[in-house]
C-alpha positions, 0 to 999 in steps of 0.5 A: 709400294712394297710387295713384301707382306711384312713391310706394307705401309699398314704394318710399318704403322703397326710397328711404330704403334708397338714400338711406342707402346713398348717404350712407354708401357713395357720397358720402364716396368719390366724389371719389376714384373720379372721380379714379381713373376707376371704382368698385371691384368692392367697391361692386357687391358691397355694393350687391348685398348690400343688394338694390339691384342686383336692384331691378326684376328677378324673384326667380325669376331672382335679382332683388329683385322689383318692376318697372323702376320700382324700378330707376328709383327707385334711380337717381333717389334716388342722384342726389337723395342726392348721388351722380352720373350716373357712379355710376348708370352704373357700378353699374346697367349690368346694367339695359341688359345684361339684356333684361327681357321675353320668356320665351325671353329669360329662360331663358338669362339665369338665371345671368347675372341671378343673378350681377348681383343676388346677387354684384355682377357687372358686365354691359355692352351692346355695340351701338355700332360705330366706324362705325355709331353709331345705325344698329343695322340696319347692325351689322357685327360677325359671329357665324358658326355653327361646330358648337356655337359661334359665332365672333365678329369685330368691334369695339364703341365707347363701351361703358359698363362695358366695361373691367370687365364680366364679360360683354357682351351683344353685338349680332351679325349672324348672318344677312343684311343689315338688321334680320332678321340681328341677334341678341344673344349673351352674351360672357364676359370671358376668352374668347380673342380678346375684349379691351378695346382701350382705355379712353376718357376722357369729359367727364363720368361720370368714375367710369364706365369706357367702353371700345372692345372687340375680337372676333377669332375669339372662340368663344362657345357657342350656349347664350349666344344670347339669345332666338331667332336668326331673322327680324325681325318686329313681331308678338308673340311674334316681336318680343320674341325676335329680336335687333333686337326685343330691342334696340328694346324695350331702347331704351325703357328706355334712353330712360327711364333718362336721362330719370329721371337728367335730372329728378333731376339738375335737382332736386338742382341746384335744391336745392343752389342754393336753399341757396346763394342763401339763404345768399349776401348781396349789398348787404345782402340774401340773393340769394334775395330778388332777384326776378330770381333767384326767377323764374329758379329758378321757371322750372327747376321744369317738367313733366319729372318728371311727364311721365317718371313718367307715361310710365314707368308706361304703358311698364311697363303696356303691356309695354315698347312705348311710343314716347312714351319719346322725348318724355319723354327730350327733355323731361327732358333739355332741362329738365336742361340749362337747370337745370344751366346756370342753377345754375352761373350763379346759384351762381357757385362752381359753376364750381369743381371742388370744388362738386357742381353743377359735376360735374352740369353735366359729367355732364348733357351725356351725357344728350342723347347716350346712349340715343338722341340728341336728334335721333334722338328728334325723328325718332321724335316726328315719326313719332308726330305724323304730320308 
């Protein structure tokens, strides 16, 4: 019996389930879905039916049980089994759309979580504004109270799954300037005044739709507020229930998710390239026998997986508050960027669209941008080190 939380018998079984599902339902159709620019809703429903969308969410709110590590295992194994970062982003957006902690958060999200986990619904998180980027405290999208409703006006940019989402958990300003005036509000598709401005074309993640969203006098019931509308605070329970506190906490998961994707992408590329250099001969010898190739491949296997898994386990144990997630993200992203570059170089044919390594090369570029840029992570790391 292992004590490694990533390698329990239950999670090994989960990996086998994900591997089988990815091989059967994802990989055969991936090229076409990248060409179309999105995954079909049917895939969400099929993923929900086997219990993968609910991984990491409590059963009492419609999930499959477990904790966030189960969700990370799903993402990791999709990539290791030949899926893509775009598939992970498209299928698992609800992981960031639904805050996972704080009892005052849980109650409003019972029907939303149940829809995602059991019926394959699609959720999105809208925080990035056209002029704000990483400045969450500067959010300008406004939600003013009018009787039993909020009236929302504003715009959001680069929202993953924004074009297909059934509901969008939106960061809005319900109070004054700064952190304390921010709340989270669930806005459902179809509400008058809520629209997709346009779909955006990306370098990678080609089967994950990304969109601009527009809010013009959108009326949303007060009951759609997630947690508390109120003042910003750092002490429990306030920190976990006010809008900015929820966002800050959710950013921890958003850092770990690309870190997991980064080391899994790196491992997949190494596996593919190792097979290539064993089969490829130059001047009568396998390419793998060249010492320079062996050394370059050895350099790719680093500490990214161990560090990410260790930090993720601590993050779960400590209730979702662990700023070292920034270190895990930057370490894993740097390793991945090095690996995909070297694998394209070593494989040669990896430059061609028909080869899987080429797709990972494109997809990997977003990992140092999404969930907090490398530069923002470095600012956090500097604070942690007391520099």
